[in-house]
TIMI-2910 file (N, C-alpha, C, CB; in pm, 1 decimal, decimal comma, always signed):
<rs>
+----------+----------+----------+----------+----------+----------+----------+----------+----------+----------+----------+----------+------+
!      n_x !      n_y !      n_z !     ca_x !     ca_y !     ca_z !      c_x !      c_y !      c_z !     cb_x !     cb_y !     cb_z ! resn !
+----------+----------+----------+----------+----------+----------+----------+----------+----------+----------+----------+----------+------+
!  -1632,1 !  -6697,9 !   -278,2 !  -1676,7 !  -6584,9 !   -209,2 !  -1697,6 !  -6677,0 !   -103,8 !  -1797,2 !  -6490,0 !   -264,6 !  Gln !
!  -1685,1 !  -6646,2 !    +31,8 !  -1701,9 !  -6756,6 !   +138,1 !  -1932,3 !  -6760,7 !   +195,4 !  -1552,7 !  -6680,0 !   +315,4 !  Ala !
!  -1870,3 !  -6898,4 !   +220,0 !  -1996,4 !  -7012,0 !   +248,4 !  -2059,6 !  -6919,9 !   +351,7 !  -1950,2 !  -7191,7 !   +318,2 !  Gln !
!  -2207,3 !  -6940,1 !   +284,1 !  -2268,5 !  -6937,7 !   +380,1 !  -2276,8 !  -6970,4 !   +491,2 !  -2318,5 !  -6953,7 !   +362,8 !  Pro !
!  -2339,5 !  -6925,2 !   +572,2 !  -2397,8 !  -7022,6 !   +704,9 !  -2534,8 !  -6944,7 !   +745,1 !  -2273,8 !  -7027,7 !   +862,6 !  Val !
!  -2570,6 !  -7145,0 !   +792,0 !  -2711,6 !  -7185,5 !   +825,1 !  -2727,6 !  -7211,6 !   +956,7 !  -2757,0 !  -7299,5 !   +755,1 !  Glu !
!  -2834,4 !  -7208,9 !  +1068,6 !  -2911,0 !  -7164,1 !  +1125,3 !  -3013,2 !  -7191,0 !  +1176,8 !  -2921,5 !  -7113,3 !  +1091,1 !  Ser !
!  -3050,1 !  -7273,0 !  +1293,6 !  -3166,5 !  -7256,9 !  +1318,3 !  -3270,7 !  -7394,9 !  +1291,6 !  -3193,8 !  -7140,0 !  +1243,4 !  Gly !
!  -3220,1 !  -7472,4 !  +1208,4 !  -3320,0 !  -7586,4 !  +1256,2 !  -3301,2 !  -7724,9 !  +1324,5 !  -3380,2 !  -7621,3 !  +1153,3 !  Gly !
!  -3411,7 !  -7818,4 !  +1314,5 !  -3438,9 !  -7858,4 !  +1477,4 !  -3544,0 !  -7996,7 !  +1448,0 !  -3535,6 !  -7702,0 !  +1588,4 !  Gly !
!  -3578,3 !  -8097,5 !  +1531,9 !  -3722,2 !  -8072,6 !  +1568,5 !  -3778,1 !  -8084,5 !  +1566,5 !  -3776,0 !  -8038,4 !  +1572,1 !  Leu !
!  -3958,1 !  -8077,4 !  +1533,4 !  -4065,7 !  -8004,1 !  +1538,8 !  -4151,9 !  -8080,3 !  +1489,9 !  -4061,8 !  -7887,9 !  +1483,7 !  Val !
!  -4212,0 !  -8075,3 !  +1565,6 !  -4399,1 !  -8194,0 !  +1530,1 !  -4423,3 !  -8049,5 !  +1431,8 !  -4590,2 !  -8237,4 !  +1737,3 !  Gln !
!  -4529,8 !  -8167,2 !  +1409,0 !  -4616,5 !  -8148,4 !  +1248,2 !  -4731,9 !  -7956,3 !  +1322,7 !  -4791,6 !  -8387,3 !  +1201,0 !  Pro !
!  -4732,3 !  -7922,7 !  +1254,4 !  -4804,9 !  -7815,3 !  +1298,6 !  -4723,9 !  -7725,3 !  +1344,7 !  -4895,6 !  -7843,3 !  +1387,6 !  Gly !
!  -4555,2 !  -7750,4 !  +1349,6 !  -4531,8 !  -7587,2 !  +1450,1 !  -4440,8 !  -7548,1 !  +1403,2 !  -4500,3 !  -7575,3 !  +1613,7 !  Gly !
!  -4350,9 !  -7465,2 !  +1455,1 !  -4297,9 !  -7293,9 !  +1352,2 !  -4115,8 !  -7359,5 !  +1337,5 !  -4312,1 !  -7056,5 !  +1503,7 !  Ser !
!  -4096,6 !  -7295,3 !  +1295,9 !  -3948,8 !  -7266,3 !  +1239,4 !  -3835,2 !  -7123,6 !  +1169,7 !  -3961,5 !  -7349,7 !  +1141,3 !  Leu !
!  -3765,6 !  -7075,5 !  +1282,7 !  -3721,4 !  -6987,2 !  +1190,6 !  -3623,7 !  -7026,2 !  +1166,6 !  -3715,9 !  -6869,7 !  +1211,5 !  Arg !
!  -3564,5 !  -7040,3 !   +986,0 !  -3452,1 !  -7094,7 !   +964,7 !  -3328,9 !  -6966,5 !   +936,6 !  -3479,6 !  -7198,0 !   +844,7 !  Leu !
!  -3219,7 !  -6878,5 !   +995,8 !  -3086,3 !  -6812,3 !   +888,6 !  -3027,8 !  -6829,8 !   +907,3 !  -3038,6 !  -6714,1 !   +853,9 !  Ser !
!  -2987,4 !  -6734,4 !   +788,7 !  -2838,7 !  -6788,5 !   +717,7 !  -2748,5 !  -6615,0 !   +695,8 !  -2881,8 !  -6894,6 !   +510,4 !  Cys !
!  -2641,1 !  -6590,9 !   +792,4 !  -2501,5 !  -6539,5 !   +723,2 !  -2462,6 !  -6522,6 !   +604,9 !  -2414,6 !  -6599,9 !   +745,9 !  Glu !
!  -2440,8 !  -6389,4 !   +521,2 !  -2383,3 !  -6422,9 !   +413,8 !  -2296,7 !  -6341,9 !   +383,9 !  -2454,0 !  -6441,5 !   +324,9 !  Val !
!  -2209,7 !  -6309,5 !   +302,1 !  -2133,8 !  -6206,2 !   +276,8 !  -2160,4 !  -6112,1 !   +202,3 !  -2045,4 !  -6235,3 !   +245,1 !  Ser !
!  -2068,8 !  -5995,9 !   +278,6 !  -2183,6 !  -5849,0 !   +244,1 !  -2239,4 !  -5821,1 !   +116,5 !  -2115,0 !  -5706,5 !   +264,3 !  Glu !
!  -2112,7 !  -5868,0 !    +43,0 !  -2071,1 !  -5801,7 !   -123,9 !  -2237,7 !  -5941,9 !   -157,2 !  -1808,1 !  -5858,3 !   -231,1 !  Arg !
!  -2211,9 !  -6065,5 !   -156,3 !  -2322,1 !  -6161,8 !   -212,6 !  -2391,7 !  -6108,7 !   -139,9 !  -2323,7 !  -6314,8 !   -210,7 !  Ala !
!  -2488,0 !  -6066,2 !    -36,3 !  -2651,2 !  -6035,2 !    +17,7 !  -2627,5 !  -5911,3 !    -66,7 !  -2702,5 !  -6011,8 !   +216,1 !  Phe !
!  -2548,3 !  -5857,5 !   -118,2 !  -2649,0 !  -5631,6 !   -163,7 !  -2586,6 !  -5694,0 !   -266,5 !  -2588,1 !  -5392,7 !    -88,4 !  Thr !
!  -2562,7 !  -5830,4 !   -324,1 !  -2540,0 !  -5761,4 !   -525,4 !  -2623,9 !  -5962,7 !   -588,8 !  -2220,2 !  -5720,2 !   -612,5 !  Thr !
!  -2654,6 !  -5968,5 !   -495,5 !  -2740,2 !  -6073,2 !   -556,7 !  -2902,9 !  -6081,9 !   -474,9 !  -2647,8 !  -6226,9 !   -540,7 !  Tyr !
!  -3026,3 !  -6176,0 !   -594,1 !  -3070,1 !  -6222,5 !   -562,7 !  -3072,6 !  -6338,0 !   -478,5 !  -3092,0 !  -6207,4 !   -619,2 !  Ser !
!  -3139,8 !  -6387,9 !   -339,5 !  -3126,8 !  -6466,9 !   -234,8 !  -3228,0 !  -6592,3 !   -275,1 !  -3159,7 !  -6385,3 !    -97,3 !  Met !
!  -3195,2 !  -6661,1 !   -226,8 !  -3312,1 !  -6803,6 !   -191,9 !  -3289,3 !  -6896,7 !   -109,3 !  -3341,1 !  -6895,1 !   -299,0 !  Ala !
!  -3335,0 !  -6946,4 !    -43,7 !  -3355,9 !  -7104,0 !    +45,7 !  -3425,7 !  -7233,2 !    -70,6 !  -3504,1 !  -7073,1 !   +207,7 !  Trp !
!  -3313,5 !  -7319,4 !    -14,5 !  -3303,8 !  -7466,1 !    -68,4 !  -3317,5 !  -7582,4 !     -5,1 !  -3200,1 !  -7487,3 !   -115,0 !  Tyr !
!  -3364,1 !  -7688,5 !    -24,9 !  -3355,5 !  -7843,5 !    +73,5 !  -3327,5 !  -7879,6 !    -37,8 !  -3487,0 !  -7933,6 !   +166,1 !  Arg !
!  -3280,1 !  -7962,6 !    +97,5 !  -3255,5 !  -8167,5 !    -27,1 !  -3292,9 !  -8291,0 !   +147,8 !  -2922,7 !  -8219,2 !   -130,1 !  Gln !
!  -3404,6 !  -8304,7 !    +73,5 !  -3479,5 !  -8435,5 !   +208,3 !  -3376,4 !  -8573,5 !   +102,7 !  -3766,7 !  -8470,0 !   +203,1 !  Ala !
!  -3384,9 !  -8623,3 !   +223,5 !  -3296,3 !  -8772,6 !   +182,6 !  -3356,6 !  -8840,4 !    +44,5 !  -3317,3 !  -8906,4 !   +321,6 !  Pro !
!  -3258,5 !  -8865,9 !    -65,4 !  -3322,3 !  -8977,5 !   -154,2 !  -3316,8 !  -8860,5 !   -276,8 !  -3501,8 !  -9055,8 !    -98,4 !  Gly !
!  -3352,3 !  -8756,9 !   -253,5 !  -3395,4 !  -8612,5 !   -321,6 !  -3273,7 !  -8515,3 !   -350,8 !  -3499,8 !  -8527,4 !   -217,7 !  Lys !
!  -3322,0 !  -8446,5 !   -494,1 !  -3225,8 !  -8384,6 !   -502,3 !  -3311,7 !  -8256,4 !   -480,8 !  -3138,6 !  -8410,7 !   -621,4 !  Glu !
!  -3224,9 !  -8185,4 !   -508,2 !  -3189,9 !  -8038,0 !   -416,3 !  -3264,8 !  -7933,6 !   -487,4 !  -3012,5 !  -7985,0 !   -411,3 !  Arg !
!  -3387,8 !  -7898,3 !   -381,9 !  -3536,7 !  -7799,2 !   -506,2 !  -3460,2 !  -7684,2 !   -428,8 !  -3790,5 !  -7816,8 !   -474,7 !  Glu !
!  -3539,6 !  -7574,0 !   -488,8 !  -3504,0 !  -7440,5 !   -419,1 !  -3706,5 !  -7397,3 !   -375,3 !  -3391,0 !  -7296,7 !   -569,7 !  Arg !
!  -3716,3 !  -7329,0 !   -251,8 !  -3878,6 !  -7369,9 !   -141,4 !  -3857,5 !  -7235,2 !   -212,8 !  -3912,5 !  -7412,1 !    +82,2 !  Val !
!  -3800,1 !  -7096,1 !   -196,2 !  -3839,6 !  -7016,4 !   -150,7 !  -3733,9 !  -6868,4 !   -218,5 !  -3848,3 !  -7063,5 !     -5,1 !  Ala !
!  -3754,3 !  -6790,2 !   -292,9 !  -3688,8 !  -6693,1 !   -340,5 !  -3675,0 !  -6519,8 !   -280,9 !  -3740,8 !  -6705,1 !   -458,1 !  Gly !
!  -3564,6 !  -6477,5 !   -309,4 !  -3621,5 !  -6374,0 !   -283,4 !  -3550,8 !  -6245,1 !   -396,6 !  -3604,1 !  -6358,1 !   -122,1 !  Ile !
!  -3649,6 !  -6158,8 !   -429,3 !  -3534,7 !  -6097,6 !   -612,4 !  -3560,6 !  -5989,3 !   -525,8 !  -3601,9 !  -6091,0 !   -844,9 !  Leu !
!  -3599,1 !  -5844,0 !   -451,0 !  -3550,4 !  -5779,8 !   -412,0 !  -3614,3 !  -5702,5 !   -261,6 !  -3526,9 !  -5728,0 !   -517,0 !  Ser !
!  -3614,6 !  -5563,4 !   -296,0 !  -3646,0 !  -5592,9 !   -109,6 !  -3818,7 !  -5636,0 !    -98,4 !  -3615,3 !  -5400,6 !    +12,1 !  Asp !
!  -3913,2 !  -5609,0 !   -202,1 !  -4050,9 !  -5701,1 !   -184,9 !  -4068,3 !  -5817,0 !   -257,5 !  -4170,2 !  -5630,9 !   -219,5 !  Thr !
!  -3989,5 !  -5846,8 !   -352,5 !  -4057,0 !  -5914,8 !   -423,8 !  -4024,8 !  -6087,2 !   -409,4 !  -4035,3 !  -5852,5 !   -552,8 !  Gly !
!  -4115,6 !  -6124,5 !   -401,1 !  -4113,9 !  -6338,4 !   -337,3 !  -4133,5 !  -6344,1 !   -384,4 !  -4163,2 !  -6450,0 !   -251,0 !  Thr !
!  -4081,0 !  -6511,7 !   -423,8 !  -4127,5 !  -6646,8 !   -503,3 !  -4122,6 !  -6738,9 !   -388,8 !  -4023,6 !  -6702,5 !   -639,1 !  Lys !
!  -4230,8 !  -6852,2 !   -363,7 !  -4199,8 !  -6959,8 !   -317,8 !  -4272,9 !  -7054,0 !   -415,2 !  -4229,0 !  -6968,0 !   -176,1 !  Tyr !
!  -4211,4 !  -7239,9 !   -408,2 !  -4196,0 !  -7308,0 !   -452,8 !  -4414,2 !  -7383,7 !   -435,9 !  -4042,9 !  -7360,8 !   -394,0 !  Ala !
!  -4450,1 !  -7406,1 !   -496,1 !  -4623,5 !  -7448,9 !   -433,7 !  -4609,3 !  -7509,2 !   -331,0 !  -4726,1 !  -7549,6 !   -518,3 !  Asp !
!  -4534,8 !  -7610,7 !   -300,0 !  -4540,0 !  -7722,2 !   -166,6 !  -4528,6 !  -7626,0 !    -41,2 !  -4392,9 !  -7850,1 !   -163,2 !  Ser !
!  -4451,0 !  -7443,3 !    -83,0 !  -4489,6 !  -7398,0 !    +36,0 !  -4532,3 !  -7284,4 !    +62,2 !  -4416,4 !  -7410,0 !   +103,7 !  Val !
!  -4537,1 !  -7250,2 !    -78,7 !  -4675,2 !  -7115,7 !    -24,3 !  -4778,4 !  -7112,2 !    +96,0 !  -4790,9 !  -7105,3 !   -136,5 !  Glu !
!  -4758,2 !  -6975,6 !    +31,3 !  -4835,9 !  -6977,9 !   +193,8 !  -4853,0 !  -6997,3 !   +385,3 !  -4886,6 !  -7039,2 !   +174,0 !  Gly !
!  -4707,7 !  -7091,2 !   +364,0 !  -4679,8 !  -7163,7 !   +474,6 !  -4541,2 !  -7062,5 !   +529,2 !  -4650,7 !  -7340,0 !   +432,9 !  Arg !
!  -4472,3 !  -7074,8 !   +423,1 !  -4306,8 !  -6986,7 !   +475,3 !  -4349,1 !  -6921,9 !   +382,1 !  -4122,4 !  -7048,7 !   +471,3 !  Phe !
!  -4281,7 !  -6842,8 !   +474,9 !  -4231,1 !  -6635,0 !   +464,2 !  -3985,2 !  -6685,3 !   +426,3 !  -4286,4 !  -6485,5 !   +791,2 !  Ile !
!  -3988,2 !  -6556,3 !   +329,4 !  -3861,9 !  -6563,4 !   +286,6 !  -3821,8 !  -6358,1 !   +310,4 !  -3862,0 !  -6651,0 !    +96,6 !  Ile !
!  -3696,3 !  -6349,8 !   +431,6 !  -3734,2 !  -6237,7 !   +427,8 !  -3573,2 !  -6205,7 !   +411,4 !  -3832,7 !  -6184,2 !   +546,8 !  Ser !
!  -3531,1 !  -6049,9 !   +442,3 !  -3390,8 !  -6025,9 !   +468,1 !  -3340,3 !  -5877,5 !   +499,6 !  -3320,6 !  -6074,4 !   +351,5 !  Arg !
!  -3210,6 !  -5903,1 !   +600,4 !  -3220,9 !  -5846,4 !   +722,0 !  -3052,1 !  -5756,9 !   +610,8 !  -3217,8 !  -5975,5 !   +912,3 !  Asp !
!  -3076,9 !  -5685,7 !   +559,8 !  -2941,5 !  -5597,7 !   +496,7 !  -2847,6 !  -5569,1 !   +607,6 !  -2982,7 !  -5441,2 !   +426,6 !  Tyr !
!  -2913,2 !  -5493,6 !   +723,8 !  -2849,9 !  -5429,9 !   +825,0 !  -2699,3 !  -5566,2 !   +833,2 !  -2978,9 !  -5405,8 !   +984,3 !  Ala !
!  -2738,4 !  -5680,9 !   +888,7 !  -2733,0 !  -5731,6 !   +930,9 !  -2629,1 !  -5857,8 !   +800,6 !  -2855,6 !  -5721,8 !   +998,6 !  Lys !
!  -2682,9 !  -5872,7 !   +679,2 !  -2660,9 !  -5971,1 !   +629,5 !  -2718,8 !  -6113,4 !   +581,2 !  -2603,6 !  -5973,1 !   +678,8 !  Asn !
!  -2824,9 !  -6086,8 !   +683,6 !  -2904,6 !  -6232,7 !   +695,6 !  -3027,3 !  -6245,9 !   +592,9 !  -2971,7 !  -6252,1 !   +856,2 !  Thr !
!  -3039,4 !  -6388,0 !   +565,8 !  -3168,7 !  -6437,7 !   +509,1 !  -3244,2 !  -6510,1 !   +616,9 !  -3146,1 !  -6533,0 !   +386,0 !  Leu !
!  -3346,8 !  -6495,4 !   +633,6 !  -3405,1 !  -6532,4 !   +697,9 !  -3568,0 !  -6725,7 !   +612,0 !  -3441,2 !  -6358,7 !   +750,4 !  Phe !
!  -3591,6 !  -6777,8 !   +720,4 !  -3693,2 !  -6856,7 !   +678,7 !  -3733,5 !  -6903,8 !   +803,5 !  -3660,3 !  -6959,6 !   +578,2 !  Leu !
!  -3897,6 !  -6817,5 !   +749,7 !  -3976,0 !  -6835,0 !   +908,8 !  -4075,7 !  -6948,0 !   +834,5 !  -4079,0 !  -6657,3 !   +998,0 !  Gln !
!  -4115,3 !  -7041,0 !   +883,1 !  -4193,3 !  -7136,0 !   +834,8 !  -4259,4 !  -7223,8 !   +937,7 !  -4120,3 !  -7207,9 !   +748,5 !  Met !
!  -4425,6 !  -7234,4 !   +921,7 !  -4523,0 !  -7217,7 !   +935,8 !  -4612,9 !  -7381,8 !   +917,3 !  -4541,4 !  -7101,7 !   +851,8 !  Asn !
!  -4706,2 !  -7418,7 !   +936,1 !  -4816,1 !  -7535,7 !   +959,2 !  -4648,3 !  -7634,7 !   +873,2 !  -5041,1 !  -7516,1 !   +841,0 !  Asp !
!  -4572,5 !  -7677,7 !   +929,1 !  -4447,1 !  -7799,5 !   +903,5 !  -4497,6 !  -7885,3 !   +883,6 !  -4349,9 !  -7844,4 !   +998,2 !  Leu !
!  -4538,7 !  -7930,8 !   +801,8 !  -4511,7 !  -8118,8 !   +743,7 !  -4457,6 !  -8213,8 !   +726,2 !  -4512,6 !  -8158,8 !   +676,0 !  Lys !
!  -4469,9 !  -8327,1 !   +805,5 !  -4328,2 !  -8382,8 !   +721,7 !  -4259,0 !  -8480,8 !   +646,9 !  -4261,5 !  -8389,5 !   +773,0 !  Arg !
!  -4340,4 !  -8355,9 !   +531,4 !  -4272,8 !  -8412,8 !   +394,9 !  -4194,0 !  -8287,4 !   +402,1 !  -4374,4 !  -8447,3 !   +238,0 !  Glu !
!  -4173,6 !  -8156,4 !   +536,7 !  -4006,0 !  -8049,8 !   +467,3 !  -3939,7 !  -8119,2 !   +539,3 !  -3963,3 !  -7854,4 !   +497,8 !  Asp !
!  -3973,0 !  -8155,8 !   +552,1 !  -3812,6 !  -8251,3 !   +674,2 !  -3745,5 !  -8250,0 !   +547,0 !  -3827,6 !  -8473,1 !   +773,8 !  Thr !
!  -3581,9 !  -8229,2 !   +576,3 !  -3539,7 !  -8212,8 !   +509,7 !  -3330,7 !  -8103,3 !   +550,7 !  -3675,2 !  -8171,5 !   +442,8 !  Ala !
!  -3305,1 !  -8077,1 !   +471,9 !  -3128,1 !  -7974,8 !   +480,8 !  -3171,1 !  -7861,4 !   +362,8 !  -2928,1 !  -8097,5 !   +407,0 !  Val !
!  -3185,7 !  -7790,8 !   +508,9 !  -3197,6 !  -7681,7 !   +425,3 !  -3045,8 !  -7552,7 !   +347,6 !  -3299,8 !  -7610,2 !   +525,3 !  Tyr !
!  -3064,3 !  -7497,5 !   +294,2 !  -2936,5 !  -7438,2 !   +263,3 !  -2956,3 !  -7291,2 !   +215,7 !  -2863,3 !  -7523,1 !   +155,1 !  Tyr !
!  -2890,7 !  -7219,9 !   +227,5 !  -2962,5 !  -7055,3 !   +170,9 !  -2850,7 !  -6985,3 !    +35,0 !  -2956,6 !  -6905,9 !   +348,8 !  Cys !
!  -2918,1 !  -7010,0 !    -70,0 !  -2773,7 !  -6886,0 !   -167,2 !  -2820,4 !  -6851,8 !   -317,8 !  -2577,1 !  -6987,2 !   -203,5 !  Asn !
!  -2752,4 !  -6788,9 !   -325,7 !  -2807,0 !  -6690,0 !   -433,1 !  -2935,2 !  -6809,7 !   -518,3 !  -2644,7 !  -6622,3 !   -560,0 !  Thr !
!  -3012,4 !  -6624,8 !   -585,9 !  -3146,3 !  -6729,1 !   -670,8 !  -3065,5 !  -6792,1 !   -789,1 !  -3306,7 !  -6621,9 !   -753,3 !  Leu !
!  -2892,9 !  -6779,3 !   -873,8 !  -2892,4 !  -6855,6 !   -960,4 !  -2766,4 !  -7000,3 !   -898,5 !  -2859,8 !  -6757,0 !  -1098,6 !  Ala !
!  -2760,3 !  -7016,9 !   -759,2 !  -2672,3 !  -7105,3 !   -732,8 !  -2557,4 !  -7044,8 !   -711,4 !  -2664,0 !  -7194,9 !   -819,6 !  Gly !
!  -2527,7 !  -6924,8 !   -717,7 !  -2394,8 !  -6936,2 !   -712,9 !  -2288,7 !  -6889,2 !   -659,4 !  -2371,8 !  -6929,6 !   -782,5 !  Leu !
!  -2305,0 !  -6926,7 !   -514,8 !  -2192,6 !  -6871,0 !   -421,0 !  -2171,2 !  -7053,2 !   -346,3 !  -2264,2 !  -6703,7 !   -282,0 !  Leu !
!  -2049,0 !  -7144,8 !   -263,3 !  -2009,5 !  -7216,3 !   -303,3 !  -2143,3 !  -7311,6 !   -171,2 !  -1837,6 !  -7206,2 !   -319,8 !  His !
!  -2219,9 !  -7395,0 !   -159,6 !  -2297,8 !  -7447,0 !    -91,7 !  -2209,9 !  -7467,7 !    +84,9 !  -2344,2 !  -7580,2 !   -184,7 !  Trp !
!  -2301,6 !  -7400,0 !   +143,8 !  -2237,2 !  -7434,3 !   +329,9 !  -2270,6 !  -7533,9 !   +299,3 !  -2296,6 !  -7375,2 !   +496,2 !  Gly !
!  -2291,3 !  -7524,0 !   +487,0 !  -2316,0 !  -7695,9 !   +475,7 !  -2441,3 !  -7776,8 !   +592,5 !  -2140,0 !  -7774,8 !   +519,9 !  Gln !
!  -2546,2 !  -7629,4 !   +566,0 !  -2684,7 !  -7610,9 !   +603,7 !  -2768,4 !  -7645,3 !   +715,2 !  -2737,7 !  -7653,4 !   +528,1 !  Gly !
!  -2860,3 !  -7673,2 !   +755,1 !  -2909,0 !  -7709,1 !   +853,0 !  -3009,2 !  -7749,9 !   +859,5 !  -2904,5 !  -7652,1 !   +914,5 !  Thr !
!  -3025,6 !  -7850,8 !   +967,1 !  -3156,5 !  -8004,6 !   +935,3 !  -3285,0 !  -7998,1 !  +1044,6 !  -3064,6 !  -8202,8 !   +978,3 !  Glu !
!  -3383,2 !  -7985,4 !   +974,1 !  -3537,8 !  -7998,3 !   +957,6 !  -3575,7 !  -8106,5 !   +957,6 !  -3594,7 !  -7950,9 !   +853,6 !  Val !
!  -3621,8 !  -8140,8 !  +1075,0 !  -3689,9 !  -8276,9 !  +1114,4 !  -3864,3 !  -8307,1 !  +1147,6 !  -3614,9 !  -8311,1 !  +1245,0 !  Thr !
!  -3943,0 !  -8304,4 !  +1044,3 !  -4096,9 !  -8283,9 !  +1162,6 !  -4091,0 !  -8418,7 !  +1150,7 !  -4278,9 !  -8192,7 !  +1116,1 !  Val !
!  -4117,7 !  -8389,4 !  +1304,7 !  -4171,2 !  -8578,5 !  +1349,9 !  -4292,6 !  -8574,5 !  +1515,9 !  -3952,1 !  -8707,8 !  +1420,9 !  Ser !
!  -4327,4 !  -8642,3 !  +1493,9 !  -4406,0 !  -8697,1 !  +1582,2 !  -4215,1 !  -8704,6 !  +1684,6 !  -4525,0 !  -8869,2 !  +1512,7 !  Thr !
+----------+----------+----------+----------+----------+----------+----------+----------+----------+----------+----------+----------+------+
</rs>
């Protein structure tokens, strides 16, 4: 299946916000639960948010209350609203299915710094 295409990353100060987007093939988007992952320098990739259905979501403890995952079926697009960003949120962010079934895209880089 085609790779997801992530966008929306950038440089932001601590406490700021960013909204990430991920375009996914229609087949994958309508078949699978989706998730956002991130990989910080020198660390393994981790899942930070998952959307299990139209209403079911799960978050890693580190982002609970700050990040919001959502999906737009009309656009086959997954979103991650990131608020109150912290330096430790600096990473390359990826989207994939909840089980990581798709080929990984190039990700979008988020840097939280002054």
